N, C-alpha and C positions, 0 to 999 in steps of 0.2 A: 397571418403572415408566419406564425410559428408552425402552421401545419397541425395545430391542435384539433382534438376531436371536440365537438360540440354537441351539448344536449338539445333535444328537439322534442316537439309536442309539450305535454304538460300535465296538469293535474286538476284542470278546471272544467270547461264546457267544451272541449275539443271533439269528443266523440259525438254530442249532440249537433254541434255545427257541422260536422262532417256529414252525419246522417241526414239533416234537412237540406243541406246544401245539395246532395244527390237528388232529393225528392222535388226541390223548388228551384234549384239553380243558384238560390242565395239563401243561407239559413235565416236571414232577416226578411221578413215579408209584409210586416205591419207597422204602421206609425203608432208609437205608444200613446200619442195624445188622443187616439181614437177611444181610449178608456173612458173619457169624459164627453165623447160625442153624445149628442142628444138622441140619436138613433140607437144607441146600445141600450138593450133591455136585460142583458143576462152577461155576467162576468164569472167565468170558471178560474179559480187559482187553483192550480194542480202541482202538487210537490213543491211549493215555496212557501216559506214564512216570511211573508213581505214586511210584517212590522219589525222583525229584527234584521232582515237581509237587505231589504230594499225599500228605503223611506220615500224614495221618489214614488215608485209605483203604489206604494201603500197609501201615499197622500191623493194620488189620482183615484184609486179604487175607493177610497172613503168618499171622495167627492161625487163619484158616480153613484154611489149607494144614496147619497142625501138627494141626488137628482132623480131617484126612482127606479135604478138598475137593480136586479135581483143578484145575489152572490151565491155561488156554490164553492165550497173548498172540499178538495181531495187531497188527503195527506195522512200518513201512518201516525202522525202526532198532531193532537188538537192544538191548533195556533191561536193566536189572539184573533185574527180575523174569523175562525171558525166558530167562535163564542157567539157571534151574532149573524151568522150566515143563515140564509134561507134553507139551505140544505148542507149537511156536513157529512162526507164518506170517509171513513177511517180504514182503509184496506191494509192487507198485510204488506210489507215492502216488497218492492220488485213485481207486483202483481197487476200493473197499470195496463198491461198488454191484454190481460184477461177481461178487464173491465171494458177495454176498447172493443175486444171481440163481442162482448154480450151486446154492447150498444149498436155496433155494426150490424149484427144479426138481427136485431129488432128493427133497425132501420130498413134494412133489405126486404125482409120477411112483410113488413107492413106497408112497404112502398112509400115509406116517409123519406127516403134519401132522394137528392136532387139529381135524376136521371139525366136532365139537360146539362148540368154542370159537368158531370162525370163524363158524358159522351162527346162533349165539345173541348174539354179543357185538361182531361186526365188521361194518361196512357196506361194500358194494361190493368183496368180496374175490374174488368170482367173475371179473370182468374181470381182476384180477391173476393169477388161477390161469391163464387162458388165455395171458396174456403171458409168464409164467415158463416155460411148456412149450415155448417157441420159444428154443433156445439152440444156439450153436456152441461145443462143448466145446474144441476145439483152440484157437480163437481166445481163449477166456476163460483158458486156461493161458497162452498167449503174452502177453497183455495184462496179466494179474495178476502173471506172473512166478512162479507157483505151480505145483506139480505136481498130478497127479491123486491120487497117493498122500497128499499133505499135506490136500488138500481133502476126501478120503475119510475121513481120520482125523478131521478136524473134525466132519464130518457124523455119523459114528458115535458120537462122544461126546456130541453134541447129542441124538440119538435115544436113547441109553441113559440119559440124565439127564434126561428131559422131567420138568417140574414141579419140578425142583431145580436149575436152572440160572439164574445171574445174571450179566447183563451189566454191565461198568462201561466207559463209552465216554468217551473224552476229547473235547477241542475241536477237535483236528486234522482229522477227517474232515469237519467243517462249514466249512472255511476254503478252499472253492474255489467256482467260479462257481456250481455246482449243489449247494453244501454242505449245504443243508437237507434236500434230496432224498437225497443220499448218506447222511446221518444216518438218515433215516427208513427207508432200505432195510436197514439194520443192525437196526432196531426190528422190521422186519417178520419176520426170523427168530424173534424171541421170540414175536411174534404168531401165526404159523403153528405154533408149538410149543405154544400155549397156556400160555405160562410167566408168566402173571399171576394174582394173587388167591391165591398161595400162599406159605407161609413158606419163606424161603431161595431165591425166585425173583424175577425183575423185570428192570428196565432202569434203570440209573442214569446220568445225564448231569449235570444241574444240580438241586440240591434246593432252591433258593431259591423255587421255585414254592410251596412248602408255607408259606412266610412271607408270601405276598401278602395273605392275609386280614387279619392283624393289622398289616401295614406299610402297607397302603393309606391308613388315616386319618392316620398320622403323615406319609407323604409328601405328601398332600393339604394338611396343616397346614404343613409346612416350605416346600412350594414355592409355597404360595398358588396352588394349581392353576387356580382360576378365572381369575386374572389372567395366570398363565404362559402358559396355553392360547391366549391372544390374540397372543403373540409369534410372529414368523415363525421358522422352524426350517430348518436345513440338516444333512444328515448329516455327522457328524464326519468320516467318512472322505473326503468330498468337499471338506474345508476348502481344500486348495490351489487347486482351480479356482474356488471361490466367492470366494475372496480375489483372484483374478487380475484381477478388474474393478475398477473404481473405486467400487463401491457402497459398501465399508466403509473407513472412515477410521481406526478404533480397534479393537484387538482385546485381550481379556482371556483369558488363559490360566491355569487353575488345575485341580488334580486331574488333569492329563495332561501328558505330555511329547510332544507331537505330532510334533516333529522326530525323535524316536526311534521313534515307533510307527505312524505313519499311512502308508498305501502311497503309491506314486510320489512320492517325496521330490523329485524334480526340479522338478515343478510346485510343490510347497509351498514349498521354500527360495526359488524364483524369486519367489513371492508375497510372502513374508516379507521381501524385500529391498526392497520398493516404498518409495521415499523418503516417499511421503505416506501411509503406514500407520503408526500409532503403536501399539507393542505393550507391553502390561503383562503381566509374567509373575509369578505367585505360585508360590514354590516353596522347598524346604528346601534344595536345593543349586544350584550352577551347574551347568547341563547343556547338551545340544544345543540345546534351544528357547531358553534363555536368552541364547545367542549373538546371536539376533535381537531381543532386547528392547531397548526404549528405556529401560525402567526394571524392576528386579526388585525384588519385595517378599519380604522373608524371612517364612515361615510356620512354624507349629509343626507337629510331628508329630502325627499323630491320638493317639498315647499321651499327649500333654500337654495334652489336653482332655478334659472329662467327655463321654461320649456313650454312645450304643446301638449295639452292634455285632451284625451278623447273621454269624455264622461261616462259614468256607469249608467246603464239602462237607456238614458236618452241619447240619440245619435248625434254626432256633431263634434266640434273641436273648439277649444278654448286656450287662452294664454295664461300661463302662470308665471308671474312675476316674482321672483325668489326674493325671500327675505335674508337678512343677514345670518349667518352661522356663528354662533359665539365661540366656536372652538377652532382655533387656527390649524390644527393638525387634521381636521376632517377634509375630505375632498369629496367631489362626486365621482362616480364610476369613470366617466370619461376623463376626468382630471388625474385619478390614479393611473389608469393605463397609459395615458399620454406620458406621465413622468416615468413610468416603467419602461416605455419605449425609447425614451431618452437615455436612459440608463444602459439599456442594451446596446445603444448606438445608432438608433435609427431616427435621430432627430431631424435628418435632412430629408427625410420621407414626407412627401407633402401630406399624407393621410393624417400624420400625428402633429401637423403645424397649425391647423385651424384651433382658434379658441372656442369655448362653448358659445360666446356671444356671435362669433362668425357662424357657426352651425345653426344656431337659433334663427338668425337672419336668413340664411340660405333655405332653410325648411319653409319659413314663411313666404319666400320668394317662389318656392316650387308649388305652393297652393294656387288654384285658379283665383282669377281676380274677383269672382263672385263670393268667394270665401274669404279673401284678403280684406275686402272692403268691410264686413261687418267685425272682423277681428279686430281692425283698427279702430272702428267706431264705437264698438261695445265690448270687445275683448272676447267674444264668442261667436260661433256660427252653428246654428241648428238647421238641418235641412228641411224641416216640415212645420207646417202650422197646424191647428187643430183639425182643419177639414182635408188636409191631403190624405190620399189613399193610394199608397204604392200599388203598382200593377192592376190599377183599376180597369184596364182594358183586358185583364186576364191572361196576358202574354208574359209568360215567366221566362227567366233567362237560362232556360235548358235548350238542349240541342234542337227542339223543334217547338219551343214556346209552351210545351204543355208541362203539367204536374207528372212527375215519372214515379210509378210504383213499381219497384224492383222486386224480383222474386225473394230477396232476402226479407222484404217487408211483408211477404205472405207467409214465410217460413216461421216468422216469430211466433205464429199461432200454433206451432208444433210444441207442445208443453215439455216435450223430452229436452228441450234445448236449455232451459234455465235450471241450474242445480238449486237455486234457492228454493223452488217448489218442492224439493226432496228433503226438507228439514223435518227432523224426527220430533216427537211430542216433547221429549225432555230437553230440546234445544231452543235457542232463542235467536231470532234474527238480530243482527247487530246494526244499529245506526251509529254513525260516528260524525255527525255534522258539528260545526263549530258552536262553541257558546258565544252568545251575543256580544260579550265584550272581548272575545278573542277571534274575532273572524278574520282580522288579519294578524298572523302570528308575529310580526314584527312590531306591531304596535301593542301587543299584548302586555308588554312590560309596565305600562302605566296603571294596569289594573291588578296589581299584585295581591289586593285583598281578596280577590276570587280565586287564588291559587288552588285551594282545596277542593274546587269542583272536579279537579281532574284526579282526585283520589277514589272517586265514586263510580259504581255502575248502578244505573237507575233502571228499576223494572215497576210496572204497574203494580199496585197494592194487591190487586187479585193474584198475580203471579207470585208476589212474595209469600202470599198465604198458601197457595195451592202446591208450592214446592217445599213448604216446611222450613222456611229461612226466616229470619228475624232482621228487622230494620236496624241499621248501624252496624251489624257484625260483618267481620271480614269473610270474603269469600273468595274461592279460587275460580278465576275465568280462564278458559282454555279452548283452543282448538288446534288443528295439525300444524299451525304456523307459530304458536307461541302460547304461554300461560304467564298469568300475573295475578297478584292480590289485590283487590279492592274492597272498599267499604260499600256495603248495600244501601242505596238510596231509593226513595220512592218518587214516582213521577205519573200522576194520575191521568196525564195528557198522553201517555203512550198507549198504543195498541197492545193489549194482552198477547203474550208471545214474543214481544219486542224488548230488546234491551238497547240502552243508550249509554255509551261512554263518549264524552266529548273530546273532540280533536282541536289541534291548535295549541298544545302546551308550549309556551314560549320561553320558559325559564331555564337558565343554564345550570343551576344547582337545585334540582327538584328530586324528591324521593318517589314521585309518581311516574308509572309507566305510560308510555305513549300508546294509544288505542291501535295505532297502525302496526303494532306487533301482531295484531290478529288479522289484518287485511291481506289479500293475496297479491302477490307481485305480478300474476298474469294479468294483463291488461284487458280492457274492453276490447271486444274483437277487432275494431278498427286499428288498434296499437297506438292510438292517439292520446289515451288517458287511462286512468286507473278505475278499477272495478271495486272500489271501495265498499260498496254496500252489498256485494256478493260474499258476504262474511256470516258465518253462523258460529254461535259459541254454546259451550256448556258452563252452567254455574253450579259449583258444589261447595258444601261446608268445609271448613279447614279443620 
């Protein structure tokens, strides 16, 4: 109504969802309960630390292992699951597509690919077949940091368990400049093996795509999408550069902690310090972003409001009955903006007259009856049981019902595309995932005893010795985007050549620098999310 500019896209899984959506018509293709289906014999957890990030999937995987499924873990970091895996592959970050090309090459040249599946259910696969036949194996081993033996073990387990293999892929592989293509290259392994349409098989990334049909009407109603579509939009990850001009004089921040989570913090912080920019932050805690606010509005936790929730990992929807908020001055986002509208003089506008209870009831009424009934009876709705196989007819929601392989999916195998492969010997790949106690930066305030973890940069002990550094000494970390001092820590779970600085620093008054001063503002190529892991740094003595 103000004609304000709205941020779009995000910092999470948007690039991967877009890429898989182009390939399958829906980025969600597999029922997560198939993890524990008796037909499953092999689970591959690729680029995900389930024990710290996804306790739902971790529980199901542990159960599947007890039932006899084998486990393969592919990750630059040795995770808890990797400790007891049947096979652990620890590649350099961002080289997933090279692993995929090697596997596809061996499947094609040995005739182990599922030719019937490809010819009946996949478009444009013949061009990809010709591309993957071209491979420099020694270069692949060097660039991935994996041996022929490890890759052959992976290949053999895949072939031995065709139609009984399920992939669980995390968000890490799509956080590079060409992250969507990188993710799709992993999916191509399952496509060439024909591992879709069977119980105990498939590809799990994000399951929220199964919610889109029933969430669509709710989102249209809540956002007044016809009106919102007229607002100018800028990508969230480009907030810093967008604010650097004098075009914007006022900023409202809610549901996000941008000074913790956005890339290239140097540009963002400089923009937020503009004297002619008035910044309003709605949050539950004082944090990195509130330091730049002219006014901070205290808001409620989501658990203190009645709402409808779509669960993490498992598709479906559930009712949240809000508990009492002990602070009378706190409001929900909606309550705040409703009061603001009244102060402006829009109290007679029907948009701002509904109470949150009215909105909640209206949303419930917009859901189909087959969802409303279990919501009333149990408080939740899950669209699948343990035996359901989405797209078991192998007709996918694409223009012609087939899986689509695009030219960009083939071009990922051109190694000139990804700058990460051009790392120099004295440089380190920089990983910046969240510490397990700070996965959600807003909730991190309750774990203040772990604040010092953000003062450190971690290396494998081999790297510390090889570059002549000493544990616990201060070092200078730098690249073309920024530099900062950190204390050197060791982490034997890291791949040599890889550095780790934890992201998610939540505290308002901290002496430690946010790792995102090193991450590029240049987005993943879809422009939907950040290329956080396409960062390389130097580490030198002070």
